C-alpha positions in Angstrom: 26.1 6.2 5.8 22.7 4.6 4.7 21.1 7.4 3.1 17.3 6.6 2.7 15.1 8.6 0.0 11.9 9.1 1.5 8.9 11.0 2.7 7.1 12.0 5.6 3.6 11.0 4.1 4.6 7.7 3.2 3.8 4.9 6.0 6.5 2.9 4.8 9.1 5.5 5.2 7.2 6.6 8.9 7.7 2.9 9.7 11.4 2.8 8.8 12.3 6.1 10.6 10.9 4.4 13.7 13.6 1.9 13.4 16.2 4.2 12.9 16.0 7.1 15.7 19.1 7.7 16.8 20.8 5.2 15.0 23.5 7.6 13.1 24.3 4.7 10.4 21.6 6.4 8.6 20.3 9.5 6.8 17.0 10.6 6.3 16.7 12.8 3.2 12.8 13.5 2.5 12.5 14.0 -1.4 9.3 16.2 -0.6 11.3 19.1 2.0 14.0 19.8 -0.5 14.4 19.7 -4.3 18.2 18.9 -3.9 17.2 15.1 -2.3 14.4 15.1 -5.1 16.6 15.9 -7.9 19.2 13.0 -6.4 16.2 10.8 -6.0 14.9 10.8 -8.9 18.7 10.5 -10.8 18.8 7.2 -8.7 15.1 6.0 -10.0 16.8 7.3 -13.9 19.8 5.1 -13.9 19.5 2.5 -11.1 18.5 -1.3 -12.5 17.1 -2.0 -8.7 14.0 0.5 -10.1 12.9 -1.5 -12.5 10.1 -3.4 -11.1 9.2 -0.4 -9.0 8.6 1.6 -12.2 7.1 -1.8 -14.1 4.2 -1.5 -11.6 3.5 2.2 -11.2 5.5 2.8 -7.5 7.6 6.0 -6.7 10.2 3.3 -5.3 10.4 4.5 -1.7 12.1 4.1 0.6 15.0 3.7 -1.2 18.3 3.1 0.2 21.7 4.2 -0.7 24.6 2.2 0.6 28.4 3.6 1.4 29.8 1.5 -1.7 26.7 3.2 -3.9 24.6 0.3 -4.3 21.0 1.1 -4.3 18.1 -0.9 -2.9 14.3 -0.7 -2.2 15.0 -3.5 0.3 14.8 -2.7 4.1 16.4 -6.1 5.0 19.6 -5.7 2.9 20.4 -2.7 5.6 19.2 -4.6 8.9 16.0 -3.1 9.1 12.0 -4.8 8.6 9.9 -4.5 5.9 6.3 -2.4 6.9 3.6 -5.0 6.5 4.0 -6.4 2.9 0.3 -6.6 2.2 0.1 -2.8 2.5 0.1 -1.4 -0.9 3.3 0.4 -1.9 3.2 4.8 -2.6 2.7 4.7 -6.1 2.4 7.2 -9.1 -1.0 6.2 -10.4 -3.3 7.2 -7.5 -3.6 2.9 -6.2 -1.4 2.8 -3.2 -0.6 5.6 -0.3 
C-alpha cells in the first residue's frame, strides 16, 4: 500500500484524493487531522533527500508518497497519478502558496 501524506486544505492533495477514490492501493494520511501523522511526515521530511528541493524553496512537501519499499517521492506520476496544474503555486511555509 502506498501512503500519501497530505491535508484536506491543500488543493494538490484534494486533486489526488479525487483520483484515488475507491482505490485500495493508497492510504491517505491527513497530517492536520492527527498528530501521529504529522510526526511521521516530519520525520520523513527531516530525513529524506526527496524533500531537499521543497525545503530549499520553502514548500511544505505535500502531497508526499511513501512506497511499500520505503521510497519517498513528491511526484504523483511516480505512483501512476496525475500532477495538479504545474503552474499552480505549491503549499509553502512562507505563505506564498495555498
